[in-house]
C-alpha positions as CSV (number, residue, x, y, z in Angstrom):
1,M,32.9,-24.8,5.8
2,A,34.1,-23.8,2.3
3,G,31.9,-26.6,0.8
4,L,28.9,-25.1,2.4
5,F,28.9,-22.0,0.3
6,T,28.9,-23.3,-3.2
7,P,27.1,-21.4,-5.9
8,D,24.3,-24.0,-5.9
9,T,23.7,-23.6,-2.1
10,I,23.9,-19.8,-2.3
11,R,21.3,-19.9,-5.1
12,L,19.1,-22.2,-3.1
13,I,19.3,-20.0,0.0
14,M,18.6,-16.9,-2.0
15,G,15.6,-18.5,-3.7
16,L,14.2,-19.9,-0.5
17,S,14.5,-16.5,1.2
18,L,13.0,-14.5,-1.7
19,F,9.9,-16.7,-2.0
20,P,8.4,-16.0,1.5
21,M,9.3,-12.4,1.2
22,G,7.5,-12.1,-2.0
23,L,4.4,-13.9,-0.7
24,F,4.3,-11.6,2.4
25,S,4.7,-8.5,0.2
26,I,1.9,-9.5,-2.1
27,A,-0.4,-10.5,0.8
28,A,0.3,-7.2,2.5
29,G,-0.4,-5.2,-0.6
30,L,-3.6,-7.0,-1.4
31,L,-4.8,-6.6,2.2
32,I,-4.2,-2.9,2.0
33,L,-6.1,-2.7,-1.2
34,I,-9.0,-4.8,0.0
35,L,-9.4,-3.4,3.5
36,G,-8.8,0.2,2.7
37,P,-7.4,1.5,6.0
38,Y,-8.5,5.0,5.4
39,R,-12.0,4.5,4.3
40,Q,-13.5,4.8,7.8
41,E,-11.6,8.0,8.3
42,A,-12.8,9.3,4.9
43,K,-16.4,8.7,5.9
44,I,-15.9,10.5,9.2
45,L,-14.3,13.5,7.5
46,A,-17.1,13.6,4.9
47,E,-19.6,13.7,7.7
48,Q,-17.7,16.5,9.5
49,S,-17.4,18.5,6.3
50,A,-21.2,18.2,5.8
51,R,-21.7,19.5,9.4
52,I,-19.3,22.3,8.7
53,S,-21.2,23.4,5.6
54,Q,-24.5,23.4,7.5
55,K,-23.0,25.6,10.2
56,G,-21.4,27.8,7.5
57,L,-24.8,29.0,6.4
58,T,-25.0,31.3,9.4
59,G,-21.4,32.4,9.2
60,D,-18.8,33.3,6.6
61,I,-19.6,30.8,3.8
62,T,-16.5,31.3,1.8
63,L,-14.1,30.3,4.6
64,V,-16.2,27.3,5.4
65,T,-16.3,26.2,1.7
66,Q,-12.6,26.6,1.4
67,S,-12.0,24.6,4.5
68,A,-14.3,21.8,3.4
69,T,-12.7,21.6,0.0
70,A,-9.2,21.4,1.5
71,L,-10.4,18.7,3.8
72,V,-11.9,16.6,1.0
73,D,-8.7,17.1,-1.0
74,A,-6.6,15.9,1.9
75,V,-8.7,12.8,2.3
76,N,-8.5,12.0,-1.4
77,N,-4.7,12.4,-1.3
78,L,-4.5,10.1,1.7
79,I,-6.5,7.4,0.0
80,R,-4.5,7.8,-3.3
81,T,-1.2,7.4,-1.4
82,S,-2.4,4.3,0.4
83,S,-3.5,2.7,-2.8
84,G,-0.1,3.6,-4.4
85,N,1.8,2.0,-1.6
86,A,-0.3,-1.2,-1.9
87,I,0.4,-1.4,-5.6
88,V,4.1,-1.0,-5.1
89,L,4.0,-3.8,-2.5
90,V,2.3,-6.1,-4.9
91,I,4.8,-5.3,-7.7
92,V,7.8,-5.8,-5.4
93,G,6.3,-9.1,-4.2
94,A,5.8,-10.3,-7.8
95,L,9.4,-9.4,-8.6
96,C,10.6,-11.3,-5.6
97,E,8.5,-14.3,-6.7
98,A,9.9,-14.1,-10.2
99,A,13.5,-13.9,-8.9
100,A,12.9,-16.9,-6.6
101,Y,11.5,-18.9,-9.5
102,W,14.4,-17.9,-11.7
103,L,16.9,-18.8,-9.0
104,L,15.3,-22.1,-8.0
105,I,14.0,-23.5,-11.3
106,I,15.4,-21.8,-14.4
107,S,19.0,-21.2,-13.6
108,R,19.9,-24.9,-13.1
């Protein structure tokens, strides 16, 4: 049992576990960037804000304009947050890949 946990086998186990984690993280980040999970919701909210502005012509236009502006800002923040999370996933995946490469190839 003591021979099982030598520095070389621990390095091998760590490298082989970091490699798939890095691949999964990079793939997830790229999928989030490519598919854009909130783009459909952004389109729906933009259509709704256009309808609100059309209805606002008969009512209090300042309140409707403020509501539509707040709605568009919220959608922009949602998309920006999603893109930021995807970029962080890609960076973390690249770091895991670099660590796996260092553990498996360079540190011998």
